[in-house]
PAKOLSE-668550 format. One line per field, with one value per residue (C-alpha): x, y, z; residue in three letters. Coordinates in steps of 0.1 Angstrom, whole numbers, padded with zeros to 4 digits, always signed. Example, Ala and Ser with C-alpha at 12.3 -4.5 7.8 and 13.67 -1.06 7.14 Angstrom:
<sites>
east = [+0123/+0137] $
north = [-0045/-0011] $
up = [+0078/+0071] $
r = [Ala/Ser] $
</sites>
This chain:
<sites>
east = [-0268/-0249/-0213/-0201/-0215/-0201/-0166/-0151/-0178/-0169/-0132/-0134/-0100/-0083/-0113/-0122/-0088/-0077/-0111/-0114/-0079/-0079/-0057/-0083/-0088/-0112/-0087/-0090/-0058/-0036/-0052/-0021/-0015/-0027/-0028/+0008/+0019/+0000/+0014/+0050/+0063/+0046/+0047/+0042/+0006/-0003/-0032/-0040/-0046/-0054/-0044/-0077/-0071/-0041/-0061/-0080/-0095/-0085/-0049/-0048/-0063/-0035/-0008/-0022/-0028/-0004/+0033/+0031/+0010/+0003/-0009/-0042/-0041/-0016/+0014/-0004/+0009/-0023/-0026/+0012/+0022/-0009/+0010/+0043/+0062/+0042/+0041/+0017/+0036/+0013/-0007/+0022/+0046/+0020/+0017/+0054/+0059/+0032/+0050/+0084/+0071/+0054/+0080/+0058/+0071/+0058/+0049/+0049/+0019/+0024/+0049/+0031/-0005/-0030/-0055/-0052/-0025/-0024/-0034/-0005/+0019/+0009/+0005/+0028/+0021/-0001/-0022/-0006/+0006/+0042/+0069/+0082/+0114/+0095/+0072/+0101/+0120/+0089/+0085/+0122/+0119/+0088/+0102/+0135/+0118/+0093/+0115/+0145/+0123/+0114/+0146/+0153/+0118/+0099/+0111/+0091/+0074/+0046/+0065/+0041/+0005/-0020/-0002/-0018/-0049/-0083/-0091/-0077/-0069/-0045/-0012/-0006/-0033/-0037/-0030/-0015/+0018/+0017/+0004/+0033/+0062/+0053/+0065/+0095/+0078/+0077/+0114/+0123/+0101/+0119/+0153/+0146/+0132/+0162/+0186/+0168/+0168/+0189/+0178/+0141/+0121/+0105/+0071/+0049/+0013/-0019/-0054/-0070/-0036/-0050/-0073/-0055/-0056/-0045/-0020/-0002/+0000/+0013/+0039/+0049/+0056/+0075/+0096/+0104/+0115/+0136/+0152/+0161/+0177/+0153/+0156/+0123/+0123/+0087/+0051/+0021/-0011/-0037/-0063/-0094/-0114/-0150/-0171/-0167/-0130/-0102/-0105/-0079/-0063/-0061/-0045/-0019/-0011/-0006/+0018/+0038/+0040/+0051/+0075/+0092/+0107/+0126/+0105/+0092/+0054/+0030/-0008/-0010/-0046/-0067/-0105/-0133/-0164/-0197/-0208/-0195/-0168/-0178/-0156/-0178/-0194/-0232/-0261/-0276/-0306/-0341/-0346/-0309/-0301/-0269/-0277/-0249/-0269/-0258/-0254/-0230/-0211/-0206/-0194/-0170/-0156/-0150/-0132/-0109/-0102/-0092/-0070/-0051/-0046/-0029/-0010/+0004/+0013/+0033/+0050/+0084/+0071/+0050/+0067/+0036/-0002/-0018/-0055/-0072/-0088/-0089/-0125/-0159/-0165/-0151/-0142/-0135/-0160/-0188/-0186/-0171/-0185/-0219/-0222/-0243/-0242/-0226/-0200/-0185/-0151/-0133/-0161/-0155/-0175/-0167/-0144/-0129/-0097/-0065/-0037/-0002/+0001/+0017/+0023/+0004/-0032] $
north = [+0749/+0754/+0743/+0776/+0795/+0777/+0768/+0802/+0817/+0791/+0793/+0756/+0745/+0773/+0784/+0749/+0739/+0770/+0776/+0740/+0734/+0758/+0784/+0811/+0845/+0874/+0894/+0896/+0882/+0899/+0896/+0880/+0853/+0818/+0784/+0777/+0807/+0796/+0761/+0771/+0758/+0724/+0711/+0722/+0723/+0712/+0707/+0685/+0704/+0701/+0725/+0743/+0750/+0773/+0799/+0829/+0829/+0792/+0800/+0829/+0807/+0782/+0808/+0823/+0791/+0764/+0759/+0725/+0711/+0676/+0670/+0651/+0633/+0649/+0627/+0594/+0569/+0569/+0607/+0614/+0583/+0573/+0554/+0536/+0562/+0592/+0613/+0642/+0668/+0699/+0696/+0684/+0710/+0738/+0727/+0724/+0758/+0773/+0759/+0771/+0806/+0808/+0789/+0760/+0725/+0697/+0661/+0638/+0615/+0587/+0564/+0531/+0522/+0495/+0522/+0549/+0527/+0525/+0491/+0491/+0486/+0450/+0439/+0431/+0440/+0409/+0418/+0391/+0396/+0407/+0390/+0402/+0414/+0435/+0450/+0459/+0475/+0495/+0506/+0515/+0536/+0554/+0562/+0574/+0596/+0612/+0616/+0629/+0655/+0671/+0664/+0692/+0705/+0677/+0670/+0638/+0610/+0586/+0557/+0529/+0535/+0511/+0478/+0462/+0441/+0452/+0416/+0412/+0375/+0386/+0405/+0422/+0433/+0409/+0435/+0430/+0442/+0414/+0388/+0394/+0404/+0390/+0412/+0424/+0453/+0472/+0472/+0478/+0509/+0524/+0514/+0530/+0562/+0565/+0560/+0587/+0612/+0603/+0634/+0628/+0615/+0583/+0573/+0542/+0556/+0539/+0543/+0528/+0529/+0533/+0502/+0478/+0447/+0467/+0487/+0454/+0444/+0478/+0477/+0442/+0455/+0485/+0465/+0440/+0469/+0484/+0451/+0446/+0480/+0492/+0530/+0540/+0571/+0576/+0564/+0584/+0580/+0591/+0604/+0596/+0596/+0600/+0611/+0575/+0568/+0567/+0571/+0592/+0560/+0544/+0574/+0577/+0540/+0542/+0572/+0555/+0522/+0536/+0561/+0532/+0521/+0553/+0565/+0600/+0602/+0625/+0628/+0629/+0631/+0645/+0648/+0639/+0624/+0631/+0595/+0562/+0544/+0523/+0506/+0493/+0517/+0519/+0540/+0567/+0552/+0567/+0592/+0592/+0626/+0645/+0675/+0691/+0695/+0715/+0682/+0668/+0700/+0699/+0663/+0670/+0700/+0678/+0652/+0678/+0694/+0660/+0651/+0684/+0681/+0648/+0662/+0690/+0665/+0646/+0675/+0658/+0628/+0644/+0662/+0674/+0675/+0677/+0682/+0664/+0692/+0730/+0731/+0714/+0730/+0697/+0664/+0629/+0619/+0635/+0605/+0578/+0555/+0569/+0588/+0620/+0621/+0654/+0652/+0680/+0666/+0699/+0721/+0749/+0754/+0790/+0819/+0825/+0845/+0825/+0835/+0822/+0787/+0788/+0751/+0719/+0722] $
up = [-0737/-0769/-0768/-0783/-0753/-0724/-0735/-0726/-0704/-0678/-0685/-0679/-0670/-0651/-0631/-0619/-0609/-0592/-0577/-0563/-0553/-0523/-0541/-0541/-0526/-0529/-0548/-0586/-0602/-0627/-0661/-0676/-0650/-0656/-0640/-0650/-0629/-0598/-0600/-0610/-0576/-0581/-0617/-0654/-0665/-0700/-0723/-0753/-0785/-0822/-0849/-0845/-0808/-0814/-0832/-0818/-0783/-0776/-0786/-0762/-0735/-0740/-0739/-0707/-0687/-0699/-0703/-0721/-0749/-0762/-0798/-0793/-0826/-0850/-0841/-0838/-0863/-0885/-0890/-0893/-0914/-0934/-0961/-0960/-0981/-0971/-0940/-0932/-0913/-0916/-0884/-0862/-0875/-0868/-0832/-0826/-0843/-0820/-0790/-0801/-0807/-0773/-0753/-0745/-0739/-0761/-0751/-0782/-0783/-0794/-0812/-0808/-0801/-0811/-0823/-0849/-0866/-0904/-0918/-0942/-0913/-0907/-0943/-0972/-1009/-1012/-0982/-0960/-0924/-0923/-0903/-0870/-0887/-0912/-0886/-0863/-0892/-0901/-0865/-0864/-0895/-0883/-0849/-0863/-0889/-0865/-0834/-0853/-0871/-0837/-0818/-0795/-0798/-0781/-0746/-0739/-0759/-0750/-0766/-0760/-0753/-0736/-0741/-0710/-0716/-0703/-0692/-0657/-0665/-0693/-0692/-0725/-0750/-0779/-0805/-0839/-0824/-0798/-0823/-0846/-0823/-0788/-0760/-0779/-0796/-0763/-0755/-0791/-0793/-0763/-0777/-0811/-0795/-0772/-0801/-0822/-0794/-0763/-0745/-0747/-0717/-0727/-0712/-0710/-0710/-0699/-0684/-0653/-0638/-0603/-0603/-0581/-0604/-0635/-0614/-0606/-0642/-0653/-0625/-0636/-0671/-0659/-0636/-0664/-0686/-0658/-0649/-0686/-0687/-0713/-0716/-0701/-0680/-0669/-0666/-0677/-0658/-0683/-0657/-0676/-0644/-0632/-0603/-0589/-0593/-0584/-0546/-0529/-0514/-0548/-0563/-0536/-0537/-0574/-0572/-0544/-0563/-0596/-0581/-0562/-0595/-0598/-0627/-0632/-0631/-0650/-0653/-0690/-0701/-0673/-0675/-0652/-0668/-0652/-0660/-0646/-0665/-0695/-0720/-0747/-0772/-0772/-0784/-0762/-0744/-0747/-0719/-0710/-0697/-0705/-0684/-0664/-0632/-0601/-0582/-0608/-0609/-0571/-0572/-0601/-0582/-0552/-0573/-0589/-0555/-0542/-0572/-0570/-0533/-0539/-0569/-0547/-0520/-0546/-0562/-0557/-0577/-0604/-0633/-0651/-0652/-0687/-0694/-0723/-0743/-0738/-0728/-0730/-0764/-0776/-0758/-0771/-0744/-0764/-0788/-0765/-0753/-0761/-0794/-0790/-0753/-0742/-0715/-0694/-0682/-0679/-0666/-0641/-0610/-0604/-0614/-0580/-0582/-0574/-0552/-0551/-0535/-0501/-0497/-0493/-0483] $
r = [Met/Lys/Thr/Ser/Ser/Phe/Ser/Phe/Arg/Lys/Leu/Thr/Leu/Ala/Ala/Leu/Leu/Val/Gly/Ser/Ala/Gly/Leu/Val/Ser/Ser/Gln/Arg/Pro/Ala/Ala/Asp/Lys/Gly/Leu/Lys/Asp/Tyr/Tyr/Lys/Asn/Tyr/Phe/Pro/Val/Gly/Val/Ala/Val/Gly/Arg/Gln/Ser/Ile/Gln/Gly/Ala/Glu/Gly/Glu/Leu/Ile/Lys/Gln/His/Phe/Asn/Ser/Ile/Thr/Pro/Glu/Asn/Ala/Met/Lys/Met/Gly/Pro/Ile/His/Pro/Glu/Glu/Asn/Arg/Tyr/Phe/Trp/Thr/Asp/Ala/Asp/Ala/Leu/Val/Asp/Phe/Ala/Gln/Lys/Asn/Lys/Leu/Arg/Val/Arg/Gly/His/Asn/Leu/Leu/Trp/His/Glu/Gln/Thr/Pro/Lys/Trp/Leu/Phe/Lys/Asp/Ala/Gln/Gly/Lys/Gln/Val/Ser/Lys/Glu/Val/Leu/Leu/Gln/Arg/Leu/His/Asp/His/Ile/Phe/Thr/Val/Val/Lys/Arg/Tyr/Lys/Gly/Lys/Ile/Tyr/Ala/Trp/Asp/Val/Val/Asn/Glu/Ala/Ile/Ala/Asp/Asn/Pro/Gln/Glu/Phe/Leu/Arg/Asn/Ser/Glu/Trp/Tyr/Gln/Ile/Cys/Gly/Glu/Asp/Phe/Ile/Ala/Lys/Ala/Phe/Glu/Tyr/Ala/His/Glu/Ala/Asp/Pro/Gln/Ala/Gln/Leu/Phe/Tyr/Asn/Asp/Tyr/Asn/Thr/Glu/Arg/Pro/Glu/Lys/Arg/Glu/Arg/Ile/Phe/Lys/Leu/Leu/Lys/Lys/Leu/Lys/Asp/Ala/Lys/Val/Pro/Ile/Asp/Ala/Val/Gly/Leu/Gln/Gly/His/Trp/Ser/Leu/Gln/Glu/Pro/Thr/Glu/Ala/Glu/Leu/Arg/Gln/Ala/Leu/Asp/Gln/Tyr/Ala/Ser/Leu/Gly/Leu/Lys/Val/Gln/Ile/Thr/Glu/Leu/Asp/Val/Ser/Ile/Tyr/Pro/Trp/Glu/Lys/Glu/Arg/Arg/Ala/Lys/Arg/Pro/Gly/Glu/Ser/Asp/Ala/Tyr/Thr/Pro/Glu/Leu/Glu/Gln/Lys/Gln/Ala/Ala/Gln/Tyr/Lys/Met/Phe/Phe/Lys/Val/Phe/Arg/Asp/Tyr/Lys/Asn/Val/Leu/Thr/Gly/Val/Thr/Phe/Trp/Asn/Val/Ser/Asp/Lys/Tyr/Ser/Trp/Leu/Asp/Thr/Tyr/Pro/Val/Ala/Gly/Arg/Lys/Asn/Tyr/Pro/Cys/Ser/Ser/Thr/Arg/Thr/Asn/Ser/Pro/Arg/Lys/Pro/Thr/Gly/Lys/Ser] $
</sites>
């Protein structure tokens, strides 16, 4: 099936989530109502976008179904600050302007990450590693420049992204940030962001936040930041999930544990892979199928139904749910971890007509 044909025919996001969350009826909904309207008594519903997504039919889909957007790549450090004395604002400005025009909230993503980070950041003019003082000053200048430019237009920032190590035996990821600055870069990033925009909600954002062993390490980091009175407001659970995980118990335990710190919680990058989790990149294997079968569709619908039941139960904890991409026309999972293997993480199961939610189901 060609990607151009299924992305809107299936109305991938809205039809799946409303159809599988128990918010359906036999009545056709009003044409101008969207997912955001049916969840207005629960939480804002957002989507990750690129500049190409705000045009034409995709742009109309965004305006109908969502009240929040997250720039997928345009505000990451590499794209927006490719050289020390040069910023590239075109794509980020276009997304913020689109949001302002259409009264959409914007989540800024992200201010500090170990990937999509320009190499100049860590090197001096001679190509040698910079000192901690130089790196923190560069971080300060970057955060101040970016956050101040969009002050009053971006309500929340993913300040630090994925600082916890993948290795269960380690605490923090052994990134260049950590190698040069130790743990201090995390607190400093939050302090700089808060100083640049005291009204913005500041998030720590990570994946596999529901796996018990990683959950404990993330909780340890968040508690350390809270105890040190670092200006952190919230935690983002990315929600890059699959047909196998997380379980309902793991999801509920994670939400309870993070909320116990007094932090706001959001699902920031939701999609559901039809394949089991893999971390390391690899080639597509001979004979490896990427067909979206009825069985996979049914399992995926069941996962989405369970997730949104939990989300509704935790409406007093969650302050937003954001999907990662508008549709299956494009997904980062088409190239990661297996290049050339089509994934369907946002696919719909049916186009049932929604009705207003009446409470927890």
